[in-house]
C-alpha positions, 0 to 999 in steps of 0.5 A: 811287827806287834807294833804294826798289828797294834797300829792296825787294830787302833785305826781299824774302820769299815772300808767303804761298802764293806759288809758286817761279816767281812769287817768282823772277819778282819777284826778277828783275824787281827784279834787272833794275830795279836794274841799269837803274838802274845799281846793278851790286851785285845780279847773278845771283850775288846773286840766287842767293845771296838765294833760298836765304836767303829760302825758306819752311819746306818748303824749308829743308833743301834751301836748307841743302843747296844754300848748303853743297855748291854753289858759288854762283858756278857757280850759275844762278838757273833752276837753283836755281829747279828745285831748289826746285820738285822738292820741289814735284813730290814728292808724299807717299804717299797712304796710310801703306805697311803691311807685312803680317807672317807670324803663323805 
């Protein structure tokens, strides 16, 4: 069973159109199962490291920023989740903004 859970951890990816909260729920559940089976290698820091590496394309730029600018030892999974969800809350403008120039 532990071997299967470790394999699942290694292969964990976002499902098509899965949102961040659902993925993090699966990630946390798997982490807890591994801990229950006495695998102490998969702790919060490892989960924080894993999340930016498996994000869908729309989060890539933010994931790179997280990996290069922040210290994983000081981050929680909730903080990374919040940063990723901020991408979802930024809605693109409905219409392009047109600036009308003076035609004199």
